[in-house]
C-alpha positions as CSV (number, residue, x, y, z in Angstrom):
1,M,-6.1,-14.6,31.7
2,G,-6.0,-11.7,30.1
3,V,-6.6,-10.8,26.5
4,K,-2.8,-10.6,25.0
5,D,-2.8,-14.6,27.6
6,W,-5.3,-15.3,24.8
7,P,-4.3,-18.6,22.8
8,R,-3.8,-18.3,19.0
9,Y,-7.1,-19.4,18.6
10,L,-9.2,-17.5,20.3
11,Q,-7.3,-14.5,18.9
12,T,-8.2,-15.8,15.5
13,A,-11.5,-16.7,16.2
14,L,-12.3,-12.9,17.3
15,A,-10.1,-11.4,14.2
16,K,-12.6,-13.9,11.7
17,H,-15.2,-12.6,13.9
18,I,-15.3,-9.4,13.4
19,G,-13.9,-9.1,10.0
20,V,-9.6,-8.6,10.3
21,L,-6.3,-10.7,10.1
22,S,-5.5,-12.3,12.9
23,K,-2.1,-10.8,12.9
24,T,-4.3,-7.3,13.7
25,V,-5.4,-9.2,16.6
26,N,-2.2,-10.7,17.6
27,E,-0.7,-7.4,17.5
28,I,-2.6,-5.6,19.5
29,C,-3.0,-8.4,22.1
30,R,0.8,-8.1,22.5
31,G,0.9,-3.9,22.7
32,K,2.6,-3.9,19.0
33,R,-0.7,-2.2,17.7
34,G,-2.8,0.3,18.7
35,I,-7.0,0.6,18.7
36,S,-8.4,2.7,16.7
37,A,-11.8,3.9,16.7
38,E,-13.0,1.7,14.1
39,M,-11.5,-1.5,15.9
40,A,-13.1,-0.1,19.1
41,M,-16.4,-0.4,17.6
42,K,-15.8,-3.6,15.9
43,L,-14.6,-4.4,19.8
44,S,-17.5,-3.1,21.5
45,K,-19.8,-4.7,19.2
46,A,-17.8,-8.5,19.8
47,L,-16.6,-8.5,23.5
48,G,-19.0,-6.1,25.1
49,G,-18.1,-2.9,26.7
50,S,-18.4,0.6,24.7
51,P,-16.3,2.2,22.4
52,Q,-15.3,4.7,24.1
53,F,-14.5,2.0,27.0
54,W,-12.3,-0.1,24.7
55,L,-10.3,4.3,23.5
56,N,-9.6,5.0,27.6
57,L,-8.3,1.3,27.2
58,Q,-5.7,2.5,24.3
59,N,-5.3,5.7,26.2
60,N,-4.5,4.5,29.7
61,W,-2.1,2.0,28.5
62,E,-0.3,4.4,26.3
63,L,-0.1,6.9,29.6
64,S,1.4,4.2,32.0
65,Y,4.4,4.2,29.5
66,L,4.9,7.8,29.8
67,D,7.1,9.3,33.0
68,A,5.4,12.9,33.9
69,T,9.3,14.3,34.2
70,D,10.3,14.0,31.0
71,F,8.0,17.0,30.9
72,D,8.9,19.2,33.8
73,D,10.3,22.0,31.3
74,I,6.9,22.8,29.8
75,Q,5.5,25.8,31.1
76,L,1.8,26.7,31.4
77,I,1.0,29.2,29.2
78,A,-1.6,31.6,30.8
79,A,-4.9,32.4,29.0
């Protein structure tokens, strides 16, 4: 079961534990809100993993929604 599938009461418990609104945790779980550096630190302390791990999850999720071919018209600038 992934975090997005957590029952609402677990999201609420996590939110209370890290000092944020349950709406915030729910929006992160549903992909409606990103993970900031501050949130990454809170998740790291509460759930384990490094803050960088949580930020990497966010970055990877965002990149997974991009289509690299949409950027084919951008050429490399030579140094």
